[in-house]
C-alpha positions as CSV (number, residue, x, y, z in Angstrom):
1,M,12.9,64.2,54.8
2,T,14.2,63.5,58.3
3,D,14.6,66.0,61.1
4,T,17.7,65.3,63.2
5,A,15.8,66.1,66.4
6,R,15.3,62.3,66.7
7,R,18.8,61.2,65.5
8,P,22.2,62.0,67.1
9,L,24.8,63.7,64.8
10,P,28.2,62.3,64.2
11,P,31.3,64.5,65.0
12,M,31.8,65.5,61.4
13,L,29.3,66.3,58.6
14,Y,29.6,66.8,54.9
15,V,27.4,69.8,53.9
16,P,26.5,71.2,50.5
17,S,28.2,74.5,49.7
18,A,27.3,77.3,47.5
19,G,31.0,78.1,47.2
20,P,33.0,80.9,48.8
21,S,31.5,84.4,49.3
22,P,33.3,87.5,48.0
23,D,35.1,87.8,51.3
24,G,36.3,84.2,51.2
25,S,34.0,82.8,53.8
26,L,32.0,79.6,53.2
27,L,28.5,79.9,52.0
28,L,26.3,76.9,52.6
29,D,23.7,75.6,50.2
30,F,20.5,75.8,52.3
31,R,17.1,74.5,51.0
32,R,13.6,75.8,51.7
33,I,11.3,72.9,52.4
34,E,7.5,72.7,51.6
35,D,6.4,74.2,54.9
36,G,8.6,77.3,54.4
37,R,11.4,76.4,56.9
38,L,15.0,76.8,55.9
39,A,17.0,73.5,56.1
40,L,20.7,72.8,56.3
41,L,21.4,69.6,54.5
42,A,24.0,67.4,56.1
43,Y,25.5,64.0,55.2
44,T,27.3,61.5,57.3
45,A,29.6,60.4,54.5
46,L,30.8,61.8,51.2
47,D,29.3,59.0,49.2
48,R,25.9,59.8,50.8
49,L,26.3,63.5,49.8
50,H,27.0,62.4,46.2
51,A,24.1,60.0,46.3
52,G,21.8,62.7,47.7
53,C,22.9,65.8,45.8
54,G,24.8,64.5,42.8
55,T,28.6,64.5,42.0
56,H,28.6,68.2,40.9
57,Q,27.6,69.5,44.3
58,P,30.4,71.5,46.0
59,W,30.7,70.6,49.7
60,A,32.5,71.3,52.9
61,L,33.4,69.0,55.9
62,L,32.3,70.6,59.1
63,A,32.7,69.7,62.8
64,T,29.3,69.2,64.3
65,Q,30.4,71.4,67.2
66,T,30.4,74.4,64.8
67,L,26.7,74.1,63.9
68,D,25.7,76.7,66.6
69,E,28.2,79.2,65.2
70,I,27.0,78.5,61.7
71,N,23.4,79.0,62.7
72,A,24.4,82.4,64.3
73,Q,26.0,83.5,61.0
74,Q,23.6,81.9,58.6
75,P,20.4,81.1,60.5
76,Y,18.5,77.9,59.5
77,D,15.4,76.2,61.1
78,L,16.4,72.5,61.0
79,I,19.0,70.0,59.8
80,L,18.0,67.3,57.3
81,L,20.4,64.3,57.4
82,D,21.3,62.1,54.5
83,V,18.3,63.2,52.3
84,S,18.1,62.7,48.5
85,L,17.2,65.7,46.4
86,P,15.1,65.2,43.2
87,A,17.2,65.4,40.0
88,E,15.8,68.8,39.1
89,L,17.1,70.3,42.3
90,R,20.7,69.0,42.0
91,R,23.6,71.0,40.6
92,T,24.9,70.2,37.2
93,A,28.4,70.5,35.7
94,A,27.4,73.9,34.3
95,A,25.8,75.2,37.6
């Protein structure tokens, strides 16, 4: 997995979503990594999100400039860019 501290972010990112919350706001699909930190997965293109998370993964397109606001509402420790999840961690049609 790659930490984006070394890589500039594009103006827009595709991020995995857990769907809308009961109040209609967006819930992002964060992942806990091996060292215990909470990661926001982000993808530079929709085909990369599908390749990394599978075609059944809900997603949202976000402006990179909103990442600070998102972190204030749903805190995370790092952003992982264009990573591939193992098959057992991907959503299926039934999930």
